[in-house]
PAMITOR-812419 format. One record per residue (C-alpha): chain; residue in one letter; x, y, z. Coordinates in nm, 2 decimals, padded with zeros to 4 digits, always signed. Each point is the difference from the previous one (the first is absolute). Layout:
REC unit code x y z
REC A a X Y Z
...
This chain:
REC unit code x y z
REC A m -01.19 -00.40 +01.53
REC A s +00.19 -00.17 +00.29
REC A q +00.24 -00.16 -00.24
REC A r +00.21 +00.23 -00.22
REC A a -00.06 -00.04 -00.37
REC A v +00.26 -00.16 -00.22
REC A m +00.03 +00.19 -00.33
REC A t +00.10 -00.14 -00.34
REC A i +00.16 +00.16 -00.30
REC A g +00.13 -00.09 -00.34
REC A h +00.31 +00.17 -00.14
REC A s -00.12 -00.04 -00.36
REC A n +00.21 +00.23 -00.23
REC A h +00.00 +00.29 +00.25
REC A s +00.31 +00.21 +00.04
REC A v +00.15 -00.08 +00.34
REC A e -00.07 +00.35 +00.10
REC A h -00.37 -00.04 -00.07
REC A f -00.01 -00.34 +00.17
REC A v +00.17 +00.12 +00.31
REC A g -00.22 +00.31 +00.00
REC A l -00.31 -00.22 +00.01
REC A l +00.14 -00.18 +00.31
REC A v +00.10 +00.32 +00.18
REC A e -00.34 +00.15 -00.07
REC A q -00.16 -00.29 +00.19
REC A g +00.25 +00.01 +00.28
REC A v +00.15 -00.34 -00.08
REC A t +00.30 -00.09 +00.22
REC A a +00.08 -00.35 -00.13
REC A v -00.04 -00.19 -00.33
REC A a -00.02 -00.38 -00.02
REC A d +00.10 -00.11 -00.35
REC A v -00.22 -00.30 -00.09
REC A r +00.15 -00.06 -00.35
REC A s +00.13 -00.35 -00.03
REC A s +00.30 +00.14 -00.19
REC A p +00.08 +00.36 +00.12
REC A y +00.13 +00.11 -00.34
REC A s -00.15 +00.19 -00.29
REC A r +00.13 -00.06 -00.35
REC A h -00.17 +00.31 -00.14
REC A n +00.04 +00.23 +00.30
REC A p +00.33 -00.08 +00.18
REC A a -00.05 +00.28 +00.25
REC A y -00.24 -00.25 +00.17
REC A n +00.27 -00.27 +00.04
REC A r +00.04 -00.10 +00.36
REC A e +00.31 +00.20 +00.08
REC A p -00.09 +00.33 -00.18
REC A i -00.35 +00.02 +00.13
REC A r +00.11 -00.08 +00.36
REC A e +00.24 +00.29 -00.02
REC A s -00.26 +00.23 -00.15
REC A l -00.24 -00.09 +00.28
REC A k +00.27 +00.04 +00.26
REC A d +00.07 +00.36 -00.13
REC A a -00.37 +00.07 +00.06
REC A g +00.01 -00.14 +00.35
REC A i -00.19 -00.32 -00.10
REC A a +00.12 -00.34 +00.11
REC A y +00.01 -00.29 -00.25
REC A v -00.04 -00.37 +00.06
REC A f -00.01 -00.28 -00.26
REC A l -00.28 -00.25 +00.05
REC A g -00.02 -00.15 -00.35
REC A k +00.11 -00.34 +00.13
REC A e -00.29 -00.01 +00.24
REC A l -00.27 +00.19 -00.18
REC A g +00.10 -00.01 -00.37
REC A a -00.22 -00.14 -00.27
REC A r +00.25 -00.23 -00.16
REC A s +00.04 -00.29 +00.23
REC A p +00.29 -00.24 -00.05
REC A d -00.21 -00.28 +00.14
REC A p -00.13 -00.23 -00.29
REC A a -00.30 -00.10 +00.22
REC A c -00.14 +00.35 -00.03
REC A y -00.05 -00.02 -00.38
REC A v -00.27 -00.16 -00.20
REC A d +00.07 -00.02 -00.38
REC A g +00.28 +00.25 +00.05
REC A r -00.22 +00.26 +00.17
REC A v +00.08 +00.10 +00.36
REC A q -00.29 -00.06 +00.25
REC A y -00.05 +00.28 +00.24
REC A r -00.19 -00.21 +00.25
REC A c +00.29 -00.23 +00.02
REC A l +00.24 +00.29 +00.06
REC A a -00.22 +00.14 +00.27
REC A e +00.00 -00.33 +00.19
REC A s +00.38 -00.04 +00.00
REC A e +00.20 +00.06 +00.31
REC A v +00.23 +00.24 -00.16
REC A f -00.29 +00.22 -00.12
REC A k -00.16 +00.00 +00.35
REC A e +00.34 +00.10 +00.15
REC A g +00.02 +00.29 -00.25
REC A l -00.36 +00.11 +00.07
REC A a +00.07 +00.00 +00.38
REC A r +00.31 +00.22 -00.06
REC A v -00.22 +00.25 -00.20
REC A i -00.26 +00.01 +00.27
REC A e +00.25 +00.05 +00.28
REC A g +00.19 +00.26 -00.20
REC A s -00.32 +00.19 -00.06
REC A r -00.03 +00.06 +00.37
REC A t +00.31 +00.22 +00.01
REC A h +00.02 +00.12 -00.36
REC A r -00.22 +00.15 -00.26
REC A l +00.06 -00.29 -00.23
REC A a -00.04 -00.04 -00.38
REC A l +00.03 -00.32 -00.20
REC A m +00.18 +00.07 -00.33
REC A c -00.04 -00.19 -00.32
REC A a +00.03 +00.09 -00.37
REC A e -00.35 +00.02 -00.14
REC A k -00.17 +00.34 -00.02
REC A e -00.36 -00.14 +00.05
REC A p -00.05 -00.17 +00.33
REC A l -00.25 -00.25 -00.14
REC A a +00.27 -00.12 -00.25
REC A c +00.24 -00.09 +00.28
REC A h +00.04 -00.28 +00.26
REC A r +00.05 +00.27 +00.26
REC A t -00.38 +00.05 -00.01
REC A i -00.13 -00.34 -00.11
REC A l +00.22 -00.20 +00.23
REC A v +00.17 +00.20 +00.27
REC A a -00.26 +00.26 +00.07
REC A r -00.27 -00.27 +00.01
REC A e +00.19 -00.18 +00.28
REC A l +00.08 +00.31 +00.19
REC A e -00.37 +00.11 +00.01
REC A a -00.09 -00.36 +00.11
REC A k +00.23 +00.05 +00.29
REC A g -00.17 +00.33 +00.09
REC A s +00.27 +00.22 -00.15
REC A p -00.17 +00.27 -00.22
REC A v +00.16 +00.07 -00.34
REC A v +00.00 +00.32 -00.21
REC A h +00.13 +00.03 -00.35
REC A i +00.20 +00.30 -00.13
REC A h -00.08 +00.07 -00.36
REC A a +00.24 +00.16 -00.26
REC A d -00.18 +00.34 +00.03
REC A g +00.03 -00.01 +00.38
REC A h -00.36 -00.08 +00.09
REC A l -00.07 -00.27 +00.25
REC A e -00.24 -00.29 -00.03
REC A t -00.11 -00.23 +00.27
REC A h +00.03 -00.37 -00.06
REC A a -00.38 -00.03 +00.03
REC A s -00.03 +00.25 -00.29
REC A a +00.25 -00.19 -00.20
REC A l -00.19 -00.32 +00.05
REC A r -00.32 +00.16 -00.13
REC A r +00.20 +00.09 -00.32
REC A m +00.13 -00.35 -00.02
REC A r -00.34 -00.16 +00.02
REC A e -00.12 +00.23 -00.28
REC A l +00.31 -00.07 -00.20
REC A v -00.04 -00.38 +00.01
REC A g -00.38 +00.00 -00.02
REC A v -00.09 -00.13 +00.34
REC A p -00.34 +00.13 +00.12
REC A d -00.05 +00.20 +00.32
REC A a -00.26 -00.26 +00.12
REC A d -00.10 -00.35 -00.09
REC A l -00.30 -00.19 +00.14
REC A l +00.20 -00.33 +00.03
REC A r +00.34 +00.13 +00.11
REC A s +00.12 +00.20 +00.30
REC A q +00.20 +00.32 -00.03
REC A e +00.31 -00.19 +00.11
REC A e -00.05 -00.25 -00.28
REC A l -00.05 +00.28 -00.25
REC A l +00.32 +00.17 +00.11
REC A d +00.20 -00.32 -00.01
REC A e -00.11 -00.05 -00.36
REC A a +00.10 +00.35 -00.09
REC A y +00.34 -00.04 +00.16
REC A a +00.05 -00.33 -00.18
REC A l -00.10 +00.15 -00.34
REC A q +00.23 +00.29 +00.04
REC A a +00.29 -00.22 +00.12
REC A e -00.05 -00.21 -00.31
REC A r +00.05 +00.32 -00.21
REC A i +00.31 +00.13 +00.17
REC A a +00.18 -00.29 +00.17
REC A y +00.35 -00.07 -00.12
REC A v +00.04 -00.27 -00.26
REC A m +00.34 -00.15 -00.02
REC A d +00.19 -00.06 -00.32
REC A r +00.18 -00.29 +00.15
REC A a -00.11 -00.32 +00.16
REC A p -00.02 +00.02 +00.39
REC A e +00.26 -00.28 +00.01
REC A a +00.25 +00.22 -00.18
REC A m -00.05 +00.28 +00.25
REC A e +00.05 -00.24 +00.29
REC A q +00.32 -00.14 -00.15
REC A e +00.14 +00.35 -00.03
REC A r -00.05 +00.05 +00.37
REC A e +00.19 -00.31 +00.09
């Protein structure tokens, strides 16, 4: 492939040693944290400052891109009935800027996007960010908890089976079928706020 693949990984409840080991095994040299809030209540070793130091000790650079590529937008316009809309996020200028940084970074680093969820299909790193990277011609590979790699195309086949979208349909194109599968999975996993968008906006002001 002419374009170097971007990898993704979820820290899950791994020990930091195991997590860093997965990255080292794949030759990752930089991690882009795409969590909206780079802190873990249940696993503080993955808070922004500690994980940055752990990665630094392994010779891996860290950058926080949660503002640009996170799944919990502060923009009320990106919510419908309290649920964030991935297509709205993907069309925002801040998201496009973050995506461009990832693509540019992947030219000089073996780059991995980090979020929290163990399963790639349960995370916006796959359903939102990886989708847009692939659309830009940047291939994506997912690192699983046991160390095995999965191409984004393979993950999409699993997604279609998971949400019940057929491989072929007489009246719909492959693109339309894939759009439906993405939409169904986004509906399953997208963040639902427990506060009104207006309250979030007021907190920012």
